[in-house]
C-alpha positions as CSV (number, residue, x, y, z in Angstrom):
1,X,133.1,111.4,122.8
2,X,132.1,112.8,119.5
3,X,130.1,116.0,118.9
4,X,127.6,116.7,116.1
5,X,129.8,117.9,113.2
6,X,128.6,120.8,111.1
7,X,129.2,121.2,107.3
8,X,130.0,124.1,105.1
9,X,127.1,126.2,104.0
10,X,126.3,126.3,100.3
11,X,126.7,129.3,98.0
12,X,123.2,131.0,97.9
13,X,124.2,132.4,94.5
14,X,124.7,128.9,93.1
15,X,121.4,127.7,94.4
16,X,119.6,130.7,93.1
17,X,121.1,130.2,89.6
18,X,120.0,126.5,89.7
19,X,116.5,127.4,90.7
20,X,116.2,130.2,88.2
21,X,117.4,128.1,85.3
22,X,115.3,125.1,86.2
23,X,112.2,127.3,86.3
24,X,111.5,126.6,90.0
25,X,109.7,129.9,90.6
26,X,107.2,128.1,92.8
27,X,109.7,126.0,94.8
28,X,109.7,126.8,98.5
29,X,112.8,128.2,100.0
30,X,115.6,126.0,101.2
31,X,115.9,124.9,104.7
32,X,118.1,126.7,107.2
33,X,120.7,123.9,107.1
34,X,121.8,123.5,103.5
35,X,124.3,120.9,102.1
36,X,127.4,121.8,100.1
37,X,126.4,123.1,96.7
38,X,128.0,120.7,94.2
39,X,126.1,120.7,91.1
40,X,126.5,121.6,87.4
41,X,124.6,124.7,86.3
42,X,121.7,123.7,84.0
43,X,121.7,125.1,80.5
44,X,118.3,125.5,78.9
45,X,119.6,126.0,75.4
46,X,120.7,122.9,73.5
47,X,124.5,122.4,73.4
48,X,126.5,123.4,70.4
49,X,127.9,120.3,68.8
50,X,130.5,121.0,66.0
51,X,128.7,122.3,62.9
52,X,130.1,123.0,59.5
53,X,129.4,126.1,57.5
54,X,127.0,125.9,54.6
55,X,127.7,127.0,51.1
56,X,125.4,129.4,49.3
57,X,122.3,127.7,47.9
58,X,122.2,127.2,44.2
59,X,119.7,129.3,42.3
60,X,117.1,127.2,40.5
61,X,114.5,128.7,38.2
62,X,111.2,128.6,39.9
63,X,108.5,126.8,38.0
64,X,105.0,128.0,38.6
65,X,103.6,124.5,39.1
66,X,106.4,122.7,40.9
67,X,107.4,123.1,44.5
68,X,110.7,124.9,45.1
69,X,113.8,122.8,45.7
70,X,115.3,122.8,49.2
71,X,118.6,124.5,49.7
72,X,121.4,122.0,48.8
73,X,123.3,120.5,51.7
74,X,127.1,121.1,51.5
75,X,129.1,118.0,50.8
76,X,132.1,119.1,52.8
77,X,132.3,121.3,55.9
78,X,134.3,124.5,56.1
79,X,132.7,127.1,53.9
80,X,131.0,130.0,55.7
81,X,127.4,130.7,54.9
82,X,126.4,134.3,54.1
83,X,124.1,135.9,56.6
84,X,120.5,135.1,55.6
85,X,117.6,137.5,55.8
86,X,115.1,136.9,58.6
87,X,112.1,134.9,57.5
88,X,108.7,136.6,57.8
89,X,106.4,134.8,60.2
90,X,103.0,135.6,61.5
91,X,102.9,137.5,64.7
92,X,101.4,134.5,66.6
93,X,104.1,132.1,65.5
94,X,105.7,130.2,68.4
95,X,109.4,129.9,68.7
96,X,111.4,127.0,70.2
97,X,112.3,129.3,73.1
98,X,108.6,129.9,73.8
99,X,107.9,126.2,73.9
100,X,110.9,125.5,76.1
101,X,109.7,128.1,78.6
102,X,106.2,126.7,78.6
103,X,107.5,123.1,79.1
104,X,109.7,124.0,82.0
105,X,106.8,125.8,83.7
106,X,104.1,123.2,83.0
107,X,105.6,119.8,82.5
108,X,104.7,117.9,85.8
109,X,108.0,115.9,85.9
110,X,109.9,119.1,86.4
111,X,108.1,119.7,89.7
112,X,108.6,116.0,90.6
113,X,112.3,116.2,90.0
114,X,112.6,119.4,92.1
115,X,110.8,117.7,94.9
116,X,113.2,114.8,94.7
117,X,116.0,117.3,95.4
118,X,113.8,118.9,98.2
119,X,113.3,115.5,99.8
120,X,117.1,114.8,99.7
121,X,117.7,118.1,101.4
122,X,115.3,117.1,104.1
123,X,117.2,113.9,104.7
124,X,120.4,115.9,104.9
125,X,118.9,118.1,107.6
126,X,117.6,115.1,109.5
127,X,120.9,113.2,109.3
128,X,122.7,115.9,111.2
129,X,120.2,116.4,114.1
130,X,121.5,115.5,117.5
131,X,119.4,113.0,119.6
132,X,116.8,114.8,121.9
133,X,117.5,114.8,125.6
134,X,115.3,112.7,127.8
135,X,113.4,114.2,130.8
136,X,111.1,112.4,133.2
137,X,109.9,111.8,136.7
138,X,111.3,109.1,139.0
139,X,110.1,108.0,142.5
140,X,111.5,105.4,144.9
141,X,111.1,104.0,148.4
142,X,107.7,105.5,148.6
143,X,105.9,104.6,151.8
144,X,109.2,103.9,153.6
145,X,108.7,104.9,157.3
146,X,105.5,106.5,156.3
147,X,107.1,109.0,154.0
148,X,106.8,109.8,150.3
149,X,110.3,108.3,149.8
150,X,112.5,109.7,147.1
151,X,111.0,112.0,144.6
152,X,112.8,113.7,141.7
153,X,113.4,114.3,138.0
154,X,115.5,112.5,135.4
155,X,117.6,114.1,132.7
156,X,119.3,111.9,130.1
157,X,121.2,112.5,126.9
158,X,122.7,110.1,124.3
159,X,126.1,111.3,123.1
160,X,126.9,110.3,119.5
161,X,130.5,109.1,119.0
162,X,132.9,108.6,116.2
163,X,131.6,111.5,114.1
164,X,128.5,109.6,113.0
165,X,126.4,112.7,112.5
166,X,129.0,114.3,110.3
167,X,129.5,111.1,108.3
168,X,125.7,110.7,108.0
169,X,125.4,114.1,106.6
170,X,128.2,113.4,104.1
171,X,126.1,110.5,102.8
172,X,123.0,112.7,102.6
173,X,125.0,115.5,100.8
174,X,126.0,113.1,98.0
175,X,122.3,112.0,97.8
176,X,121.5,115.7,97.2
177,X,124.1,115.8,94.5
178,X,122.6,112.8,92.8
179,X,119.2,114.3,93.0
180,X,120.4,117.5,91.5
181,X,121.9,115.6,88.6
182,X,118.6,113.9,88.3
183,X,116.9,117.3,88.0
184,X,119.4,118.2,85.3
185,X,118.7,114.9,83.5
186,X,115.0,115.7,83.6
187,X,115.5,119.2,82.3
188,X,117.5,117.7,79.3
189,X,114.7,115.2,78.7
190,X,112.0,117.9,78.6
191,X,114.1,120.2,76.4
192,X,115.0,117.3,74.0
193,X,111.4,116.2,73.7
194,X,110.2,119.8,73.1
195,X,112.8,120.2,70.4
196,X,112.0,116.9,68.8
197,X,108.3,117.7,68.9
198,X,109.0,121.1,67.5
199,X,110.8,119.8,64.4
200,X,108.2,117.0,64.1
201,X,105.5,119.6,63.7
202,X,107.6,121.6,61.3
203,X,108.2,118.5,59.2
204,X,104.5,117.8,59.3
205,X,103.8,121.3,58.1
206,X,106.3,120.8,55.3
207,X,104.7,117.4,54.4
208,X,101.3,119.1,54.1
209,X,102.8,121.7,51.7
210,X,104.4,119.1,49.6
211,X,101.2,116.9,49.5
212,X,99.1,120.0,48.6
213,X,101.5,120.6,45.7
214,X,101.4,117.0,44.6
215,X,97.6,117.1,44.7
216,X,97.6,120.2,42.6
217,X,99.9,118.5,40.1
218,X,97.7,115.4,40.1
219,X,94.5,117.4,39.5
220,X,96.2,119.3,36.7
221,X,97.3,116.0,35.1
222,X,93.8,114.6,35.4
223,X,92.2,117.8,33.8
224,X,94.8,117.7,31.0
225,X,94.2,114.1,30.3
226,X,90.4,114.5,30.2
227,X,90.8,117.4,27.7
228,X,93.1,115.2,25.6
229,X,90.5,112.4,25.7
230,X,87.8,114.7,24.5
231,X,90.1,115.6,21.6
232,X,90.6,111.9,20.9
233,X,94.4,112.0,21.6
234,X,94.4,109.6,24.7
235,X,92.3,106.7,25.7
236,X,89.8,106.2,28.5
237,X,92.5,104.1,30.3
238,X,94.7,107.1,30.6
239,X,91.9,109.2,32.1
240,X,91.2,106.5,34.7
241,X,94.9,106.2,35.6
242,X,95.1,110.0,36.0
243,X,92.1,110.0,38.2
244,X,93.6,107.3,40.4
245,X,96.8,109.3,40.7
246,X,94.8,112.4,41.8
247,X,92.8,110.4,44.3
248,X,95.9,108.9,45.8
249,X,97.4,112.4,46.1
250,X,94.3,113.4,47.9
251,X,94.6,110.6,50.4
252,X,98.2,111.5,50.9
253,X,97.2,115.0,51.8
254,X,94.5,113.7,54.3
255,X,97.2,111.6,55.9
256,X,99.6,114.5,56.1
257,X,97.0,116.6,57.8
258,X,96.2,113.9,60.3
259,X,99.9,113.4,61.0
260,X,100.2,117.1,61.7
261,X,97.4,117.0,64.2
262,X,99.0,114.0,65.9
263,X,102.4,115.7,66.0
264,X,100.9,118.8,67.5
265,X,99.1,116.9,70.2
266,X,102.3,115.1,71.1
267,X,104.1,118.4,71.4
268,X,101.3,119.9,73.5
269,X,101.5,117.0,75.9
270,X,105.2,117.5,76.4
271,X,104.8,121.2,76.9
272,X,102.2,120.4,79.6
273,X,99.4,122.2,77.7
274,X,97.2,119.4,76.1
275,X,94.4,121.9,75.4
276,X,96.7,124.2,73.4
277,X,95.3,124.6,69.9
278,X,97.6,124.2,66.8
279,X,99.5,127.4,66.0
280,X,102.2,128.2,63.4
281,X,105.7,127.6,64.4
282,X,108.6,129.9,63.6
283,X,111.3,127.9,61.8
284,X,112.3,126.1,58.7
285,X,113.5,122.5,58.9
286,X,115.2,122.7,55.5
287,X,117.7,125.3,56.7
288,X,120.7,125.2,59.0
289,X,121.0,121.4,59.0
290,X,123.3,120.1,61.8
291,X,126.7,118.8,60.8
292,X,127.9,116.6,63.7
293,X,131.3,115.0,64.4
294,X,131.3,111.6,66.3
295,X,134.5,112.4,68.2
296,X,133.2,115.8,69.4
297,X,129.8,114.4,70.2
298,X,131.3,111.7,72.3
299,X,133.6,114.1,74.1
300,X,130.7,116.3,74.9
301,X,128.6,113.4,76.0
302,X,131.2,112.1,78.4
303,X,132.0,115.5,79.7
304,X,128.5,116.9,80.2
305,X,126.2,113.9,80.7
306,X,124.3,114.4,84.0
307,X,123.6,110.7,83.9
308,X,127.3,109.9,84.1
309,X,127.8,112.7,86.7
310,X,125.0,111.1,88.9
311,X,126.8,107.7,88.7
312,X,130.1,109.3,89.7
313,X,128.4,111.0,92.6
314,X,127.0,107.6,93.6
315,X,130.6,106.4,94.0
316,X,131.3,109.2,96.5
317,X,128.1,108.5,98.3
318,X,129.0,104.8,98.6
319,X,132.4,105.7,100.0
320,X,130.7,108.0,102.6
321,X,128.4,105.1,103.4
322,X,131.3,102.8,104.1
323,X,132.8,105.4,106.5
324,X,129.5,105.7,108.3
325,X,129.0,102.0,108.7
326,X,132.5,101.6,110.0
327,X,131.8,104.4,112.6
328,X,128.7,102.5,113.7
329,X,131.0,99.9,115.3
330,X,131.7,102.4,118.1
331,X,128.6,102.6,120.4
332,X,127.1,105.8,121.6
333,X,127.3,106.8,125.2
334,X,124.2,107.4,127.3
335,X,124.4,109.7,130.4
336,X,121.6,110.1,132.9
337,X,121.2,112.4,135.9
338,X,118.6,111.9,138.7
339,X,118.0,114.8,141.1
340,X,115.7,113.8,144.0
341,X,114.6,114.7,147.5
342,X,114.7,111.9,150.1
343,X,111.8,112.6,152.5
344,X,113.0,110.1,155.0
345,X,116.2,112.0,155.7
346,X,115.1,115.4,154.4
347,X,118.1,115.6,152.2
348,X,118.6,116.3,148.5
349,X,120.4,113.5,146.5
350,X,121.7,113.1,143.0
351,X,122.5,110.0,141.0
352,X,124.6,109.9,137.8
353,X,124.8,106.9,135.4
354,X,126.9,106.4,132.3
355,X,126.2,103.4,130.0
356,X,127.2,102.1,126.6
357,X,126.8,98.8,124.9
358,X,129.7,96.4,124.8
359,X,130.5,95.7,121.1
360,X,131.1,92.0,121.6
361,X,128.5,90.3,119.4
362,X,127.3,93.1,117.1
363,X,130.0,95.2,115.6
364,X,127.9,96.1,112.6
365,X,129.6,93.4,110.5
366,X,126.6,93.1,108.1
367,X,126.2,96.8,107.6
368,X,129.9,97.2,106.7
369,X,129.7,94.3,104.3
370,X,126.7,95.7,102.6
371,X,128.3,99.2,102.3
372,X,131.5,97.8,100.8
373,X,129.4,95.7,98.3
374,X,127.6,98.9,97.4
375,X,130.8,100.7,96.7
376,X,132.0,98.0,94.3
377,X,128.6,98.1,92.5
378,X,128.8,102.0,92.3
379,X,132.2,101.8,90.5
380,X,130.7,99.3,88.1
381,X,127.7,101.6,87.6
382,X,130.0,104.3,86.3
383,X,131.5,101.9,83.8
384,X,128.0,100.7,82.8
385,X,126.8,104.2,82.1
386,X,129.9,105.1,80.1
387,X,129.5,102.0,77.9
388,X,125.7,102.6,77.6
389,X,126.3,106.2,76.5
390,X,128.9,105.2,73.9
391,X,126.6,102.4,72.7
392,X,123.6,104.7,72.3
393,X,125.7,107.4,70.6
394,X,127.0,104.8,68.1
395,X,123.5,103.7,67.2
396,X,122.2,107.3,66.9
397,X,125.2,108.6,65.0
398,X,125.0,105.7,62.5
399,X,121.4,106.5,61.7
400,X,122.3,110.3,61.5
401,X,125.1,109.7,59.0
402,X,122.9,107.6,56.8
403,X,120.1,110.2,56.9
404,X,122.6,113.0,56.2
405,X,123.9,111.2,53.1
406,X,120.4,110.6,51.9
407,X,119.5,114.3,52.3
408,X,122.7,115.3,50.5
409,X,121.9,112.9,47.6
410,X,118.3,114.1,47.3
411,X,119.2,117.8,47.3
412,X,122.3,117.3,45.2
413,X,121.0,115.3,42.2
414,X,117.8,113.3,42.8
415,X,115.4,116.1,43.4
416,X,116.7,118.3,40.5
417,X,116.7,115.4,38.1
418,X,113.2,114.4,39.1
419,X,112.0,118.0,38.7
420,X,113.7,118.3,35.3
421,X,112.4,115.0,34.1
422,X,108.8,115.9,35.0
423,X,109.1,119.3,33.4
424,X,110.5,117.8,30.1
425,X,107.8,115.2,29.9
426,X,105.0,117.6,30.9
427,X,106.1,120.3,28.4
428,X,106.2,117.8,25.5
429,X,103.2,115.7,26.3
430,X,101.6,114.3,24.2
431,X,103.6,115.4,21.2
432,X,106.8,113.5,22.1
433,X,105.9,111.5,25.2
434,X,103.0,109.2,26.0
435,X,100.9,109.0,29.1
436,X,103.0,106.2,30.4
437,X,106.1,108.4,30.5
438,X,104.2,111.2,32.1
439,X,102.8,108.9,34.7
440,X,106.3,107.5,35.5
441,X,107.8,111.0,35.7
442,X,105.0,112.2,38.0
443,X,105.2,109.2,40.3
444,X,109.0,109.5,40.5
445,X,108.6,113.2,41.4
446,X,106.1,112.4,44.1
447,X,108.1,109.6,45.6
448,X,111.5,111.4,45.8
449,X,109.9,114.4,47.5
450,X,108.3,112.2,50.1
451,X,111.4,110.1,50.6
452,X,113.4,113.3,50.9
453,X,111.2,114.6,53.7
454,X,111.4,111.2,55.5
455,X,115.2,111.4,55.4
456,X,115.1,115.0,56.6
457,X,112.9,114.1,59.5
458,X,115.2,111.2,60.5
459,X,118.2,113.6,60.2
460,X,116.6,116.0,62.7
461,X,115.4,113.3,65.0
462,X,118.8,111.7,65.4
463,X,120.7,115.0,65.6
464,X,118.4,116.2,68.3
465,X,118.9,113.0,70.2
466,X,122.7,113.4,70.0
467,X,122.7,117.0,71.0
468,X,120.3,116.2,73.8
469,X,122.9,113.9,75.4
470,X,120.7,110.8,74.5
471,X,118.1,111.9,77.1
472,X,114.4,111.8,76.2
473,X,111.2,110.5,77.6
474,X,110.1,113.6,79.5
475,X,106.8,112.1,80.5
476,X,108.2,108.9,82.0
477,X,108.2,108.5,85.8
478,X,111.0,110.5,87.5
479,X,113.8,108.3,88.7
């Protein structure tokens, strides 16, 4: 006859570290009976994927009316970058660490994920509880020979056999492990979305700066053309064309400012503070561009992905479920004791009964079949997650590589050539070049700057996705 099996208590230090890192300051204390602590410690900072050093930025003469060139991207990894001086920021500037802390404290999905763990711990406690004893009153032969008959009390107990309680707790323990991996997944989602939103706002700020400079160039071009028309050196058509270019630059600036407000609202939502007003962010999206390696990114993904760890814990849970269902074939034993007083003979009596079902028809065949099918499916789930992760990494890395090459091309040749072309035409207009050449050079300079920022934004978005273990969607329902 089996007895309720206990399980090893968890390390309180491990649980404390988990709660502290996940920002669970308001999470109620754990129950008295805790499952084995088997969980990866959460890391709030983004993982370090292999980065290459950066060569020293080339010195380009600053022109008073042109935006400065971004630092060139190294074409080959390996060179060490000299230490850069800290950038001056306003005192109120928010850092990425500030935003991460706010998100872990205020994003509602973090509380939901912690409560999923809490619920799994409750199921673990419940799975190991022994059945309650049964007490009651029993009377018999009342009225026999004018007496009250037999009067007494009943005490009964069901005894659990075959270690079902211990095996049930093993199943629940792996459910806790899966829930903790789910909490880790949600933490990664929140931090990835915060970082993505952070760089999206930084890029929106940079886009505003570029569009302001483009508008200034357009306004200066319009003013110059109007002066030349007054001197009879250009036609009215040139003035109208310059005015159109200036108006289009103004529209571009309006759109850039709207995009900034949209990016800030998205970031505020992820942080869990939708009422937060726009504030400057500390950072420069042009510097310290990530240099990633597919092999190292894949190794890190397969070694650290909480999604894969949860699937692997699901296999262990399925194995424990098979063991539990097999144990259910052995019926429990019910023992009853009836202590009574027989008034007809004035003697105390006691009855004992022991009963158990005969496993003739129901030997839990269906439950065992279901558990074994679940085990096969759990193994295939691990394979599915591995393939899905590699598939997702292949897509993200392909986009990252293309964006990286575009950024290298723009910073290496395209932006300097566009800058030099516009300067040559502007310095020699209208003596050597006509308005058509000036307009072409100006449009080229506008477009390559905007295309460069688009490529830079795509580079950051994909690198953040890769470094975030392909986990995003922090405001989606918690699994």
